[in-house]
C-alpha positions as CSV (number, residue, x, y, z in Angstrom):
1,X,21.9,10.5,8.5
2,X,20.2,8.6,5.7
3,X,20.9,4.9,5.3
4,X,20.7,2.3,2.6
5,X,17.7,0.0,2.8
6,X,19.0,-3.6,3.3
7,X,17.4,-6.9,2.8
8,X,17.5,-9.5,5.6
9,X,19.4,-12.6,5.3
10,X,17.5,-15.1,3.2
11,X,16.0,-17.9,5.1
12,X,15.5,-16.1,8.3
13,X,12.2,-16.3,10.1
14,X,10.6,-14.2,12.7
15,X,9.4,-16.1,15.8
16,X,5.7,-16.1,16.0
17,X,3.6,-16.2,19.2
18,X,-0.1,-17.3,18.7
19,X,-2.8,-16.1,21.2
20,X,-5.4,-18.8,21.3
21,X,-8.3,-16.6,22.2
22,X,-7.5,-14.3,19.2
23,X,-7.3,-17.4,16.9
24,X,-10.7,-18.7,18.2
25,X,-12.4,-15.2,17.7
26,X,-11.1,-15.2,14.1
27,X,-12.4,-18.8,13.6
28,X,-15.8,-17.5,14.9
29,X,-16.0,-14.6,12.6
30,X,-15.0,-16.6,9.6
31,X,-17.6,-19.3,10.4
32,X,-20.4,-16.8,10.9
33,X,-19.5,-14.9,7.6
34,X,-19.4,-18.2,5.7
35,X,-22.6,-19.7,7.1
36,X,-25.1,-19.9,4.2
37,X,-28.4,-20.2,6.0
38,X,-29.6,-18.7,9.2
39,X,-27.8,-17.2,12.2
40,X,-25.1,-19.1,13.8
41,X,-25.9,-21.0,17.0
42,X,-23.9,-21.3,20.2
43,X,-23.6,-25.0,19.9
44,X,-22.5,-24.8,16.2
45,X,-19.8,-22.1,17.2
46,X,-18.6,-24.2,20.1
47,X,-18.0,-27.1,17.8
48,X,-16.2,-25.1,15.3
49,X,-13.8,-23.7,17.7
50,X,-13.6,-26.9,19.8
51,X,-14.5,-25.4,23.2
52,X,-17.2,-26.2,25.9
53,X,-20.4,-24.1,25.6
54,X,-19.6,-21.9,28.6
55,X,-16.2,-20.9,26.9
56,X,-17.8,-20.2,23.6
57,X,-20.7,-18.2,25.2
58,X,-18.0,-15.8,26.9
59,X,-16.2,-15.5,23.5
60,X,-19.4,-14.6,21.7
61,X,-20.4,-12.0,24.4
62,X,-17.1,-10.3,24.0
63,X,-17.5,-10.2,20.2
64,X,-21.0,-8.9,20.7
65,X,-19.8,-6.1,23.1
66,X,-17.1,-5.1,20.4
67,X,-19.8,-4.9,17.8
68,X,-18.2,-7.7,15.8
69,X,-21.4,-9.9,16.2
70,X,-25.0,-9.2,17.0
71,X,-27.3,-11.6,18.7
72,X,-30.7,-11.7,17.0
73,X,-34.1,-12.5,18.6
74,X,-33.8,-16.2,17.8
75,X,-30.6,-16.3,20.0
76,X,-28.4,-16.8,17.0
77,X,-25.4,-14.6,16.0
78,X,-24.8,-12.6,12.9
79,X,-22.1,-10.2,11.8
80,X,-22.0,-6.8,13.5
81,X,-21.5,-3.3,12.3
82,X,-17.8,-3.3,13.3
83,X,-17.1,-5.9,10.6
84,X,-18.5,-3.4,8.1
85,X,-16.0,-0.7,9.2
86,X,-13.2,-3.2,8.7
87,X,-14.6,-4.2,5.3
88,X,-14.7,-0.5,4.2
89,X,-11.2,0.0,5.3
90,X,-10.0,-3.2,3.4
91,X,-11.6,-1.9,0.3
92,X,-9.8,1.5,0.8
93,X,-6.4,-0.1,1.5
94,X,-6.2,-3.3,-0.7
95,X,-3.9,-6.1,0.6
96,X,-0.4,-5.6,-0.4
97,X,2.5,-8.2,-0.5
98,X,4.9,-8.0,2.4
99,X,7.5,-7.9,0.0
100,X,6.4,-4.5,-1.2
101,X,5.6,-3.1,2.3
102,X,8.8,-4.0,4.0
103,X,10.9,-1.9,1.7
104,X,8.5,1.0,2.3
105,X,9.0,0.7,6.1
106,X,12.7,0.6,5.7
107,X,12.6,3.6,3.5
108,X,10.6,5.5,6.1
109,X,13.1,4.7,8.8
110,X,16.1,5.4,6.5
111,X,15.0,8.9,5.5
112,X,12.7,10.1,8.3
113,X,10.6,11.6,5.5
114,X,7.1,11.0,4.1
115,X,7.2,7.8,2.1
116,X,4.8,6.3,-0.6
117,X,4.2,3.1,-2.6
118,X,2.3,3.6,-5.7
119,X,1.2,1.2,-8.5
120,X,-1.3,0.8,-11.2
121,X,-4.8,-0.4,-9.8
122,X,-8.1,-0.8,-11.7
123,X,-6.7,1.3,-14.5
124,X,-5.6,4.2,-12.3
125,X,-2.3,5.2,-11.0
126,X,-3.0,4.7,-7.4
127,X,-1.3,5.5,-4.0
128,X,-1.3,2.2,-2.1
129,X,0.4,3.1,1.1
130,X,1.7,6.2,2.8
131,X,4.0,6.5,6.0
132,X,4.7,9.7,7.7
133,X,8.1,10.4,8.5
134,X,9.7,11.5,11.7
135,X,9.9,15.2,10.5
136,X,8.0,15.0,7.3
137,X,5.4,17.6,6.2
138,X,1.8,16.6,6.2
139,X,0.3,16.5,2.6
140,X,-3.5,16.8,3.0
141,X,-5.9,14.5,1.2
142,X,-3.1,12.2,-0.1
143,X,-4.1,8.9,1.4
144,X,-4.3,5.4,0.2
145,X,-6.5,5.2,-2.8
146,X,-5.5,8.6,-4.0
147,X,-5.5,8.6,-7.9
148,X,-5.6,12.4,-8.8
149,X,-3.0,14.6,-10.5
150,X,-0.8,11.9,-11.7
151,X,1.0,14.4,-14.1
152,X,2.2,16.5,-11.1
153,X,3.6,13.7,-8.8
154,X,6.9,11.9,-9.0
155,X,5.8,8.3,-8.7
156,X,2.9,8.7,-10.9
157,X,4.9,10.4,-13.6
158,X,7.3,7.5,-13.5
159,X,4.5,4.9,-14.0
160,X,3.0,7.1,-16.9
161,X,6.5,7.1,-18.5
162,X,6.2,3.3,-19.1
163,X,3.0,3.7,-21.3
164,X,3.0,3.5,-25.0
165,X,2.3,6.7,-26.9
166,X,-1.4,5.7,-27.4
167,X,-1.9,4.5,-24.0
168,X,-0.7,7.9,-22.8
169,X,-2.8,9.7,-25.1
170,X,-5.9,7.8,-23.9
171,X,-4.9,8.4,-20.3
172,X,-4.3,12.2,-20.8
173,X,-7.6,12.6,-22.7
174,X,-9.4,11.4,-19.4
175,X,-6.9,13.1,-17.0
176,X,-6.3,16.9,-18.1
177,X,-3.0,18.5,-17.2
178,X,-4.5,20.8,-14.6
179,X,-2.3,23.5,-13.1
180,X,-1.7,23.0,-9.3
181,X,1.2,25.4,-8.8
182,X,3.1,27.6,-11.0
183,X,5.6,24.8,-11.7
184,X,3.0,22.1,-12.8
185,X,3.7,20.9,-16.4
186,X,0.4,21.6,-18.3
187,X,1.6,21.4,-21.9
188,X,1.2,18.0,-23.5
189,X,4.4,18.3,-25.6
190,X,6.4,19.3,-22.5
191,X,5.0,16.7,-20.4
192,X,5.9,14.0,-23.1
193,X,9.3,15.3,-23.0
194,X,9.3,15.1,-19.2
195,X,8.4,11.4,-19.4
196,X,11.1,10.8,-22.0
197,X,13.7,12.0,-19.6
198,X,12.2,10.0,-16.8
199,X,12.6,6.8,-19.0
200,X,16.1,7.7,-19.7
201,X,17.2,8.5,-16.1
202,X,15.1,5.7,-14.5
203,X,13.7,8.0,-11.8
204,X,11.3,10.9,-11.5
205,X,11.1,14.2,-9.4
206,X,8.3,16.4,-8.5
207,X,9.8,19.8,-7.6
208,X,6.9,21.9,-6.3
209,X,4.7,20.7,-9.2
210,X,2.1,19.1,-6.9
211,X,2.3,21.4,-3.9
212,X,4.1,24.5,-3.1
213,X,7.0,24.0,-0.7
214,X,7.2,20.2,-1.3
215,X,9.5,18.1,-3.5
216,X,9.6,14.3,-4.1
217,X,11.7,11.7,-5.8
218,X,10.7,8.2,-7.0
219,X,12.2,5.0,-8.2
220,X,10.4,1.8,-9.7
221,X,10.8,-1.8,-8.7
222,X,10.7,-4.0,-11.8
223,X,9.7,-7.5,-12.4
224,X,10.6,-8.6,-15.8
225,X,9.2,-6.0,-18.2
226,X,6.7,-4.7,-15.8
227,X,6.6,-2.4,-12.6
228,X,5.5,-3.9,-9.5
229,X,5.5,-0.7,-7.4
230,X,7.1,2.7,-7.2
231,X,8.8,4.1,-4.1
232,X,8.9,7.8,-3.3
233,X,10.0,10.2,-0.7
234,X,8.6,13.7,-0.2
235,X,10.2,16.5,2.0
236,X,10.1,20.3,2.3
237,X,11.7,21.7,-0.9
238,X,14.7,23.3,0.8
239,X,15.5,20.1,2.7
240,X,14.9,18.0,-0.4
241,X,17.3,20.1,-2.5
242,X,20.0,19.8,0.2
243,X,19.6,15.9,0.3
244,X,18.4,15.1,-3.3
245,X,21.1,12.6,-3.9
246,X,20.8,10.7,-0.8
247,X,17.0,10.6,-1.1
248,X,17.5,9.2,-4.6
249,X,19.9,6.5,-3.4
250,X,17.3,5.6,-0.7
251,X,14.3,5.1,-3.0
252,X,16.5,3.2,-5.5
253,X,17.6,1.0,-2.5
254,X,14.0,0.5,-1.6
255,X,13.1,-0.4,-5.1
256,X,15.9,-2.9,-5.5
257,X,14.9,-4.6,-2.2
258,X,11.4,-5.0,-3.5
259,X,12.8,-6.6,-6.7
260,X,14.7,-9.1,-4.5
261,X,11.7,-9.9,-2.6
262,X,9.7,-10.4,-5.9
263,X,12.3,-12.6,-7.3
264,X,12.3,-14.7,-4.2
265,X,8.5,-15.0,-4.2
266,X,8.6,-16.2,-7.8
267,X,11.2,-18.7,-7.0
268,X,9.1,-20.0,-4.2
269,X,6.1,-20.3,-6.4
270,X,8.2,-22.2,-9.0
271,X,9.3,-24.5,-6.3
272,X,5.7,-25.3,-5.2
273,X,4.8,-26.0,-8.8
274,X,7.7,-28.3,-9.4
């Protein structure tokens, strides 16, 4: 049974348990990364983390074994190749505020379907996060960072619907309306009418426009006049049509929750500036 996405009571906090060895490892990596000259030394690292030399040595040996650090011939320490792997992953999946991620998690739990968070990034309509559902279908090649075929996908169409006519013209000049399925809209006039309908209704649907056998519904989270993110749910088309209204309520609930978080974050920022 689909459920509404609910916000936690304001002011509640999760209890946190800090693991000292993990904290020290992070301190070491930051120190090595920020060191401007030469490799980091054992004594320098021990001073930074506040441990005896033997403790620092064992910590460094572990980081070397894991590829996070390498020990050079001068017995100093530099960042290892594993850090590069993490850096690549960070660039692929840019940091996202918890206030946007938590509604996505709740949407995934509430629907059991594949759920997505999409927003503008670097001038492209970009998939920021994807969560595979308990019984959702797998959509190949749709991973964080995906920017293609915005004209055929619900969340992306919703974002495009907020563009001015001139902004949309420029976008479509560089992003042709390619046919992906027999239901993909490829005529500009028809596509503009589709976007006008989305603006009026406040939500968007992709009914086998992107992939045969799959349908999707999306709703936007707003802050002021702008959109901070779009939440969408995809499902096999028959199950989607049976549950369309409930899926629509779920994505709207997720969007409202993101707006609550966004308003709280703005209020906290204002309090800090006061």
